[in-house]
KESEDO-959256 format. One record per residue (C-alpha): residue number from 1; residue in three letters; y negated, x, z negated. Coordinates in Angstrom, 2 decimals, decimal comma. Layout:
REM KESEDO-959256
num	residuo	v	u	w
NUM	ALA	Y	X	Z
...
END
This chain:
REM KESEDO-959256
num	residuo	v	u	w
1	UNK	0,00	0,00	0,00
2	UNK	-3,56	1,02	0,64
3	UNK	-5,86	1,41	-2,39
4	UNK	-9,57	0,65	-1,98
5	UNK	-12,27	1,31	-4,59
6	UNK	-15,40	-0,81	-4,38
7	UNK	-18,77	0,92	-4,62
8	UNK	-19,10	-0,40	-8,18
9	UNK	-15,72	1,07	-9,13
10	UNK	-16,66	4,44	-7,60
11	UNK	-19,91	4,38	-9,55
12	UNK	-18,06	3,60	-12,80
13	UNK	-15,61	6,42	-12,09
14	UNK	-18,30	9,03	-11,51
15	UNK	-20,34	7,84	-14,50
16	UNK	-17,25	8,38	-16,66
17	UNK	-16,63	11,78	-15,12
18	UNK	-20,23	12,84	-15,78
19	UNK	-20,03	11,62	-19,37
20	UNK	-16,85	13,59	-20,10
21	UNK	-18,11	16,67	-18,28
22	UNK	-21,21	16,62	-20,48
23	UNK	-18,92	16,64	-23,53
24	UNK	-16,91	19,68	-22,44
25	UNK	-16,74	21,71	-19,25
26	UNK	-13,67	20,72	-17,21
27	UNK	-13,09	17,47	-19,08
28	UNK	-14,75	15,49	-16,28
29	UNK	-12,19	16,74	-13,76
30	UNK	-9,37	15,98	-16,19
31	UNK	-10,78	12,45	-16,53
32	UNK	-10,81	12,03	-12,72
33	UNK	-7,24	13,33	-12,40
34	UNK	-6,03	11,03	-15,18
35	UNK	-7,69	7,91	-13,77
36	UNK	-6,42	8,79	-10,27
37	UNK	-2,89	9,01	-11,67
38	UNK	-3,30	5,61	-13,33
39	UNK	-4,58	4,11	-10,09
40	UNK	-1,75	5,64	-8,05
41	UNK	0,75	4,02	-10,43
42	UNK	-0,43	0,70	-9,00
43	UNK	1,53	1,52	-5,84
44	UNK	4,62	0,65	-7,87
45	UNK	3,37	-1,48	-10,74
46	UNK	0,62	-3,67	-9,23
47	UNK	0,66	-7,23	-10,45
48	UNK	2,46	-6,68	-13,77
49	UNK	-0,71	-6,28	-15,82
50	UNK	-2,43	-8,98	-17,84
51	UNK	-5,00	-11,08	-15,97
52	UNK	-8,53	-11,35	-17,32
53	UNK	-11,18	-13,34	-15,44
54	UNK	-8,89	-13,45	-12,36
55	UNK	-8,52	-9,63	-12,30
56	UNK	-5,45	-7,68	-13,34
57	UNK	-6,28	-5,09	-16,03
58	UNK	-4,55	-1,71	-16,18
59	UNK	-5,33	0,32	-19,30
60	UNK	-5,62	4,05	-18,70
61	UNK	-2,97	6,15	-20,42
62	UNK	-5,26	9,00	-21,53
63	UNK	-8,80	7,65	-21,79
64	UNK	-10,26	4,43	-23,25
65	UNK	-10,81	2,90	-19,82
66	UNK	-9,66	-0,30	-18,16
67	UNK	-9,09	-0,56	-14,41
68	UNK	-9,66	-4,05	-13,00
69	UNK	-8,00	-4,85	-9,69
70	UNK	-6,74	-7,52	-7,30
71	UNK	-4,22	-7,15	-4,50
72	UNK	-2,80	-8,79	-1,42
73	UNK	0,19	-7,96	0,78
74	UNK	-1,29	-4,71	2,09
75	UNK	-4,11	-3,56	-0,18
76	UNK	-4,96	-3,01	-3,84
77	UNK	-8,68	-3,48	-4,49
78	UNK	-10,16	-1,70	-7,52
79	UNK	-13,25	-3,61	-8,63
80	UNK	-14,17	-1,87	-11,88
81	UNK	-13,25	1,12	-14,02
82	UNK	-14,84	0,34	-17,37
83	UNK	-15,15	2,05	-20,73
84	UNK	-13,31	-0,01	-23,35
85	UNK	-15,63	1,27	-26,07
86	UNK	-18,21	-1,04	-24,54
87	UNK	-17,58	-4,69	-23,78
88	UNK	-15,30	-3,99	-20,80
89	UNK	-15,67	-7,36	-19,09
90	UNK	-19,49	-7,31	-19,11
91	UNK	-19,62	-6,04	-15,51
92	UNK	-16,91	-8,29	-14,07
93	UNK	-18,00	-11,12	-11,82
94	UNK	-15,69	-13,88	-10,60
END
């Protein structure tokens, strides 16, 4: 399946990377690698995650982030990658 990140999701991803990089050099790249691994797992496990506001929510394994997605027969659409330390659904729109 093809995986597509929306512009909002890309923005969330890079904001998270910048935050972690500002905490410690190299941590931003580790964050990106970890989130990418979580997203790639959707190739196998899409659709099994809890639904919130009509989006499936995958919780990251290494960072306090939630990945919100939808899918069809050919594509997984990532709509948001949000920090769970904030109200994670604040940026979701139905």
